[in-house]
C-alpha positions as CSV (number, residue, x, y, z in Angstrom):
1,M,0.0,0.0,0.0
2,R,1.4,3.4,-1.0
3,L,1.3,6.1,1.6
4,N,1.2,9.7,0.4
5,V,3.0,11.3,3.3
6,K,4.1,14.9,2.8
7,P,7.0,16.0,5.1
8,S,6.6,19.3,7.0
9,L,8.5,22.4,6.1
10,R,10.6,22.0,9.3
11,R,11.6,18.5,8.3
12,R,12.5,19.5,4.8
13,V,14.7,22.4,6.1
14,A,16.4,20.0,8.5
15,L,16.9,17.4,5.8
16,G,18.4,20.0,3.5
17,I,20.8,21.3,6.1
18,A,21.8,17.8,7.1
19,T,22.2,16.7,3.5
20,L,24.4,19.7,2.7
21,G,26.6,19.1,5.7
22,I,27.0,15.4,4.9
23,L,27.8,16.1,1.2
24,I,30.5,18.6,2.1
25,V,32.1,16.4,4.7
26,A,31.9,13.3,2.3
27,A,33.4,15.3,-0.6
28,H,36.2,16.5,1.7
29,S,36.9,13.0,3.0
30,V,37.0,11.6,-0.5
31,A,39.4,14.3,-1.6
32,L,41.6,13.8,1.5
33,Y,41.7,10.1,0.9
34,L,42.7,10.4,-2.7
35,V,45.4,13.0,-2.0
36,T,46.8,10.9,0.8
37,R,46.8,7.8,-1.4
38,D,48.7,9.6,-4.2
39,Q,51.2,10.8,-1.7
40,E,51.8,7.3,-0.3
41,E,52.3,6.1,-3.9
42,E,54.8,8.8,-4.6
43,L,56.6,8.1,-1.3
44,T,56.8,4.4,-2.1
45,A,58.1,5.1,-5.6
46,Q,60.7,7.6,-4.2
47,I,61.9,5.0,-1.7
48,L,62.3,2.4,-4.5
49,T,64.1,4.8,-6.8
50,E,66.5,6.0,-4.1
51,E,67.3,2.6,-2.8
52,M,67.9,1.2,-6.4
53,D,70.2,4.1,-7.2
54,H,72.1,3.5,-4.0
55,L,72.4,-0.2,-4.8
56,I,73.7,0.4,-8.3
57,A,76.2,3.0,-7.2
58,A,77.4,0.8,-4.3
59,H,77.9,-2.1,-6.7
60,A,79.8,0.1,-9.1
61,R,82.2,1.2,-6.4
62,D,82.6,-2.2,-4.9
63,P,81.3,-5.2,-6.8
64,G,81.7,-7.4,-3.8
65,A,79.5,-5.2,-1.5
66,P,76.4,-7.1,-0.3
67,P,72.9,-5.7,-1.2
68,P,70.9,-4.1,1.6
69,R,69.0,-6.3,4.0
70,I,66.7,-4.4,6.5
71,R,63.3,-5.1,8.0
72,N,61.1,-3.6,5.2
73,L,63.6,-3.6,2.3
74,N,65.7,-6.3,0.6
75,G,68.1,-5.9,-2.3
76,Y,69.3,-8.6,-4.7
77,L,72.1,-8.9,-7.3
78,V,71.8,-11.4,-10.2
79,A,74.9,-11.8,-12.3
80,T,74.9,-15.6,-12.8
81,E,72.5,-18.4,-13.2
82,R,73.3,-19.6,-9.7
83,A,72.4,-16.2,-8.2
84,R,69.2,-16.3,-10.2
85,A,68.3,-19.7,-8.7
86,E,68.8,-18.2,-5.2
87,L,66.2,-15.5,-5.8
88,P,62.8,-15.9,-4.1
89,P,60.5,-17.6,-6.6
90,Y,58.2,-14.6,-6.9
91,L,61.1,-12.4,-8.2
92,R,62.6,-14.8,-10.8
93,E,60.3,-14.1,-13.7
94,L,59.7,-10.4,-13.2
95,P,60.6,-8.2,-16.2
96,L,62.4,-4.9,-15.9
97,G,60.3,-2.1,-14.3
98,D,58.3,-1.5,-11.1
99,H,55.8,-4.1,-9.8
100,E,53.4,-4.7,-7.0
101,L,53.1,-8.2,-5.6
102,R,51.0,-9.9,-2.9
103,V,52.9,-12.6,-1.1
104,R,51.4,-14.3,2.0
105,D,49.3,-11.3,3.0
106,V,52.3,-9.0,2.5
107,T,52.2,-6.2,-0.2
108,L,55.6,-5.9,-1.9
109,R,56.7,-3.1,-4.2
110,V,59.5,-4.4,-6.4
111,A,61.9,-2.5,-8.7
112,V,63.9,-4.4,-11.3
113,R,66.8,-2.7,-13.2
114,A,69.7,-4.0,-15.4
115,V,73.2,-2.7,-15.8
116,G,75.0,-4.7,-18.4
117,A,74.5,-8.4,-17.6
118,T,73.7,-7.7,-14.0
119,R,70.2,-7.3,-12.7
120,F,69.3,-5.4,-9.6
121,Y,66.2,-6.0,-7.4
122,I,64.8,-3.9,-4.6
123,A,61.8,-5.4,-2.8
124,Y,60.0,-3.0,-0.4
125,D,57.4,-4.1,2.1
126,A,54.5,-1.6,1.7
127,T,52.1,-3.3,4.0
128,H,52.3,-0.6,6.6
129,H,51.4,2.0,4.0
130,E,48.2,0.0,3.2
131,D,47.5,-0.3,7.0
132,R,47.7,3.5,7.3
133,M,45.4,4.0,4.3
134,R,42.9,1.5,5.7
135,Q,42.9,3.3,9.1
136,L,42.5,6.6,7.4
137,L,39.5,5.3,5.4
138,W,37.8,4.0,8.6
139,L,38.5,7.3,10.3
140,L,37.0,9.2,7.4
141,L,33.9,7.0,7.3
142,L,33.5,7.4,11.1
143,G,33.8,11.2,10.6
144,V,31.1,11.1,7.9
145,V,28.7,9.1,10.2
146,A,29.4,11.4,13.1
147,T,28.9,14.4,10.9
148,A,25.6,13.0,9.7
149,A,24.3,12.6,13.3
150,L,25.6,16.1,14.2
151,A,24.2,17.7,11.0
152,A,20.8,16.0,11.6
153,G,20.6,17.4,15.2
154,L,21.9,20.8,14.2
155,G,19.6,20.9,11.2
156,Y,16.6,20.0,13.2
157,W,17.4,22.7,15.7
158,L,18.1,25.3,13.1
159,S,15.0,24.4,11.2
160,E,12.9,25.1,14.3
161,L,14.4,28.6,14.5
162,L,13.8,29.2,10.8
163,T,10.3,27.9,10.7
164,Q,9.1,29.2,14.0
165,P,7.8,32.5,12.5
166,V,5.8,30.5,10.0
167,S,4.4,28.2,12.6
168,D,3.5,31.2,14.8
169,L,1.8,32.9,11.8
170,A,-0.2,29.7,11.1
171,A,-1.3,29.6,14.8
172,R,-2.4,33.2,14.7
173,V,-4.3,32.8,11.4
174,G,-6.0,29.7,12.8
175,A,-7.1,31.7,15.8
176,L,-8.7,34.5,13.8
177,G,-12.4,34.7,13.2
178,P,-15.1,37.1,12.3
179,G,-15.9,37.8,15.9
180,R,-12.2,37.9,17.0
181,P,-10.5,40.9,15.3
182,D,-6.8,41.2,15.7
183,A,-4.1,43.7,15.0
184,P,-2.4,43.4,11.5
185,L,-0.3,40.3,11.4
186,A,2.5,41.9,9.4
187,D,3.4,44.2,12.3
188,R,4.4,41.2,14.4
189,Y,7.2,39.9,12.1
190,A,10.6,41.3,11.1
191,D,11.6,38.7,8.5
192,E,10.9,40.0,5.0
193,E,9.5,36.7,3.7
194,V,7.2,36.0,6.7
195,K,6.2,39.7,6.7
196,R,5.1,39.4,3.0
197,L,3.1,36.3,3.8
198,A,1.5,38.0,6.8
199,Q,0.6,41.0,4.6
200,A,-1.1,38.7,2.1
201,F,-3.1,37.2,5.0
202,D,-4.0,40.7,6.2
203,G,-5.3,41.6,2.8
204,Y,-7.3,38.4,2.5
205,L,-8.8,38.9,6.0
206,R,-9.9,42.4,5.1
207,K,-11.7,41.1,2.0
208,V,-13.3,38.4,4.1
209,A,-14.4,40.9,6.8
210,D,-15.9,43.1,4.1
211,L,-17.7,40.1,2.5
212,I,-19.1,39.1,5.9
213,E,-20.2,42.6,6.6
214,R,-22.0,42.9,3.3
215,E,-23.6,39.4,3.8
216,Q,-24.8,40.4,7.3
217,E,-26.3,43.7,5.9
218,F,-27.9,41.7,3.1
219,T,-29.5,39.1,5.4
220,A,-30.7,41.9,7.7
221,N,-32.3,43.6,4.8
222,V,-33.8,40.4,3.6
223,S,-35.2,39.7,7.0
224,H,-36.8,43.1,7.2
225,E,-38.0,43.4,3.6
226,L,-39.5,39.9,3.4
227,R,-40.8,39.2,6.9
228,T,-42.5,42.6,7.2
229,P,-44.9,42.1,4.2
230,L,-45.4,38.5,5.0
231,T,-46.4,39.4,8.6
232,A,-48.8,42.0,7.1
233,I,-50.3,39.5,4.8
234,Q,-50.9,37.0,7.6
235,T,-52.3,39.7,9.9
236,S,-54.6,40.9,7.2
237,C,-55.8,37.3,6.6
238,E,-56.6,36.9,10.3
239,L,-58.6,40.2,10.3
240,L,-60.5,39.3,7.1
241,A,-61.3,35.9,8.5
242,Q,-63.3,37.7,11.3
243,D,-65.6,39.3,8.7
244,P,-68.9,37.5,8.9
245,R,-69.9,38.7,5.3
246,L,-67.3,36.3,3.7
247,D,-68.8,33.3,2.1
248,A,-67.3,29.8,2.2
249,A,-65.5,30.2,-1.2
250,A,-63.8,33.5,-0.1
251,R,-62.8,32.0,3.2
252,G,-61.2,29.1,1.4
253,R,-59.2,31.4,-0.9
254,L,-58.3,33.5,2.2
255,D,-57.1,30.4,4.0
256,M,-55.0,29.4,0.9
257,I,-53.4,32.9,1.0
258,R,-52.7,32.5,4.7
259,R,-51.0,29.1,4.3
260,A,-49.0,30.4,1.3
261,A,-47.7,33.3,3.4
262,A,-46.9,30.9,6.2
263,R,-44.9,28.7,3.7
264,M,-43.1,31.8,2.4
265,S,-42.2,32.7,6.0
266,E,-40.9,29.2,6.6
267,L,-38.8,29.4,3.4
268,T,-37.4,32.8,4.4
269,R,-36.5,31.5,7.8
270,A,-34.7,28.5,6.3
271,L,-32.7,30.7,3.9
272,L,-31.7,33.1,6.6
273,F,-30.7,30.2,8.8
274,L,-28.3,29.0,6.2
275,A,-27.0,32.5,5.3
276,R,-26.0,33.3,8.9
277,G,-22.9,31.8,10.3
278,E,-24.0,31.5,13.9
279,P,-26.6,29.0,15.2
280,A,-29.5,30.4,17.2
281,A,-28.7,30.6,20.9
282,E,-32.3,30.1,22.1
283,V,-32.8,26.5,23.3
284,E,-36.1,25.5,24.8
285,D,-38.3,22.5,25.6
286,V,-40.2,21.7,22.4
287,S,-43.1,19.3,22.2
288,V,-42.2,16.9,19.4
289,H,-45.9,16.0,18.7
290,A,-46.9,19.7,18.5
291,C,-44.1,20.5,16.1
292,V,-45.0,17.6,13.9
293,A,-48.7,18.6,13.9
294,E,-47.8,22.2,13.0
295,V,-45.8,21.0,10.0
296,A,-48.5,18.6,9.0
297,E,-51.0,21.4,9.0
298,L,-48.9,23.3,6.4
299,L,-48.8,20.2,4.2
300,R,-52.5,19.3,4.6
301,D,-53.5,20.3,1.1
302,A,-50.6,18.5,-0.5
303,L,-51.5,15.3,1.4
304,A,-55.1,15.6,0.4
305,Q,-54.3,16.2,-3.3
306,R,-52.2,13.0,-3.4
307,G,-54.6,11.0,-1.2
308,L,-51.8,10.2,1.3
309,A,-52.4,9.1,4.8
310,L,-50.2,10.7,7.5
311,E,-49.6,8.7,10.7
312,I,-48.1,10.5,13.6
313,A,-46.7,8.0,16.1
314,V,-45.4,10.4,18.6
315,D,-46.2,10.3,22.3
316,P,-47.6,13.8,23.3
317,P,-45.4,14.1,26.4
318,A,-42.3,13.7,24.3
319,V,-40.1,16.8,24.7
320,L,-36.8,17.8,23.2
321,R,-34.6,20.6,24.5
322,V,-33.5,22.1,21.2
323,D,-33.7,25.2,19.0
324,R,-37.4,25.2,17.9
325,N,-36.8,26.8,14.6
326,A,-34.1,24.2,13.7
327,L,-36.4,21.3,14.6
328,F,-39.3,22.9,12.7
329,L,-37.2,23.4,9.6
330,T,-35.9,19.8,9.7
331,L,-39.4,18.3,10.1
332,A,-40.8,20.6,7.4
333,N,-38.2,19.8,4.8
334,L,-38.2,16.0,5.5
335,L,-42.0,15.8,5.4
336,K,-42.3,17.9,2.3
337,N,-39.7,15.8,0.6
338,A,-41.6,12.6,1.6
339,V,-44.9,14.0,0.2
340,E,-43.3,15.1,-3.1
341,H,-41.8,11.6,-3.7
342,T,-44.8,9.5,-2.6
343,E,-47.6,9.1,-5.2
344,R,-49.8,6.7,-3.1
345,G,-49.8,5.0,0.2
346,S,-48.8,6.7,3.5
347,I,-46.2,8.6,5.4
348,R,-45.4,7.7,9.0
349,V,-43.7,9.9,11.6
350,R,-42.4,8.1,14.6
351,Y,-40.4,9.3,17.6
352,R,-38.7,7.1,20.2
353,D,-35.4,6.9,22.1
354,R,-34.6,10.4,21.0
355,R,-34.8,9.3,17.4
356,L,-37.2,10.8,14.9
357,E,-38.1,8.8,11.8
358,I,-40.0,9.8,8.7
359,E,-40.9,6.8,6.6
360,D,-42.8,6.8,3.3
361,S,-44.1,4.3,0.8
362,G,-42.8,6.3,-2.2
363,R,-40.7,5.4,-5.2
364,G,-37.4,5.1,-3.2
365,I,-33.9,6.2,-4.1
366,R,-31.3,4.4,-6.2
367,E,-28.3,3.1,-4.2
368,E,-25.9,5.1,-6.3
369,E,-27.8,8.3,-5.7
370,L,-27.8,8.0,-1.9
371,P,-24.4,9.7,-1.4
372,R,-25.6,12.8,-3.4
373,I,-29.1,13.4,-2.0
374,F,-27.8,16.0,0.5
375,Q,-26.1,18.1,-2.1
376,R,-27.6,21.4,-2.9
377,F,-29.8,21.5,-6.0
378,Y,-29.5,17.8,-6.5
379,R,-33.0,16.4,-7.5
380,G,-32.1,12.9,-8.5
381,A,-31.4,11.3,-11.9
382,A,-35.1,11.6,-12.9
383,G,-35.3,15.2,-11.7
384,T,-38.7,14.6,-10.1
385,G,-40.4,16.8,-7.5
386,E,-41.5,20.4,-7.4
387,G,-38.6,21.8,-5.3
388,F,-35.2,23.1,-6.2
389,G,-33.1,20.4,-4.5
390,L,-32.5,22.5,-1.3
391,G,-34.7,20.7,1.3
392,L,-32.3,17.9,2.2
393,A,-29.3,20.1,1.9
394,I,-30.9,22.4,4.5
395,V,-31.6,19.4,6.8
396,K,-28.0,18.2,6.5
397,R,-26.7,21.7,7.3
398,I,-28.9,21.9,10.4
399,C,-27.9,18.5,11.6
400,D,-24.2,19.2,11.1
401,R,-24.5,22.4,13.0
402,Y,-26.3,21.0,16.0
403,G,-24.6,17.6,16.1
404,W,-27.7,15.6,15.2
405,R,-27.1,12.3,13.4
406,L,-28.8,12.0,10.1
407,A,-29.3,8.6,8.3
408,V,-31.2,7.5,5.2
409,E,-32.4,4.0,4.3
410,S,-34.1,3.4,1.0
411,R,-35.0,0.7,-1.5
412,L,-36.1,1.4,-5.0
413,G,-39.8,1.0,-5.3
414,A,-40.3,0.2,-1.6
415,G,-40.0,3.6,0.0
416,T,-37.5,5.6,2.1
417,R,-36.9,6.1,5.8
418,V,-35.0,9.1,7.1
419,S,-34.0,9.2,10.8
420,V,-32.6,12.0,12.9
421,S,-31.0,11.1,16.2
422,F,-30.8,13.8,18.9
423,A,-28.0,12.2,20.9
424,D,-26.9,15.4,22.6
425,A,-30.3,17.0,23.0
426,G,-32.1,17.0,26.3
427,S,-35.2,14.8,26.2
428,S,-38.1,13.8,28.4
429,Q,-40.7,11.3,27.5
430,N,-42.7,11.4,30.7
431,L,-43.1,15.0,31.6
432,H,-46.9,14.8,31.2
433,A,-47.1,11.5,33.1
434,A,-45.0,12.9,36.0
435,A,-47.2,16.0,36.2
436,T,-50.4,14.0,36.3
437,E,-49.4,11.5,38.9
438,N,-49.8,14.0,41.6
């Protein structure tokens, strides 16, 4: 399995510093090793040349003088076949020139020269040179390893110093919010690069603040401009309903106007709820049965037109301590959605164990469509229904805001069940029973 792990800026900086230090020390170590090896080669060659010149000169002065015999160097003279037979076997077949031999774990550097019919041999034991080079190589490798450890620690420490302003800026940006104004971020930093980044954030935050201010002004205007005439329409309907001169047909049309105004008020409330960033702070004890009945009254005509039966299986004493508007909007959108997608049969609303269920006998939802039904403006592959695809998106937004758990179960052609679990909402199933026992 491939893991897509992105290293942090601090780790990248530390890795860069450590890598640079290791590369510099490694390059220096390689250069030092090569220079030292060349010097050792030159020293060995110089020793062979000087000893050979000394041997030839000594033989020219005194042909009977013995060749040198010391611990690391041996000289040989071969003027006859007998002398050749007395040579060590590894020297007998060597041609003229300089040679390197390996004899019983000993490295020999051999020079062979000829003056007339006489051959001169100098065999120099260069093992100690190899030992020194081997020790130097291990020391250099140990130095590279030690440098790697030191560079890693130093790089990690330096990277913290280098990235600390960026981390601080990230923490300050994360703590900002519309309700928590702060001084300009750029004034807090001296580093030019971090200061430029902070200035970019300051500019962006100013744009966001302006956008939020315009949005708040717009929602306030919408609240006033829409709610005021809708309230006037509803009030006028209530006053007209008291006129005894109205016949049954006029009262029916008046009731339709009143319900339409109520539906527009509910839609306005839903749109404003989504537009504002803060949830309502008012939490109260809400009768689940009364809230369901209120929503059902708004959908009475739609239920009658489709010939649908609505079953409310909610115990009247059931109470939830929630934001009433949020619960009303959730029920209204779920029930409206159930009515729109049910052509015949029934719709059942059930509440138990702080779990509200709306189940219909409608056409159901395809399995591949389930992950998308809470997207805004999504109306399904068939595009059925009278709405704009906002109802379930509003429900999802409300549930996410208040921590309610939303779930959907559906089978194509067999209906749909939507459930909302109020796990964190206060609930009482027996308030009425407790009050009547006394």
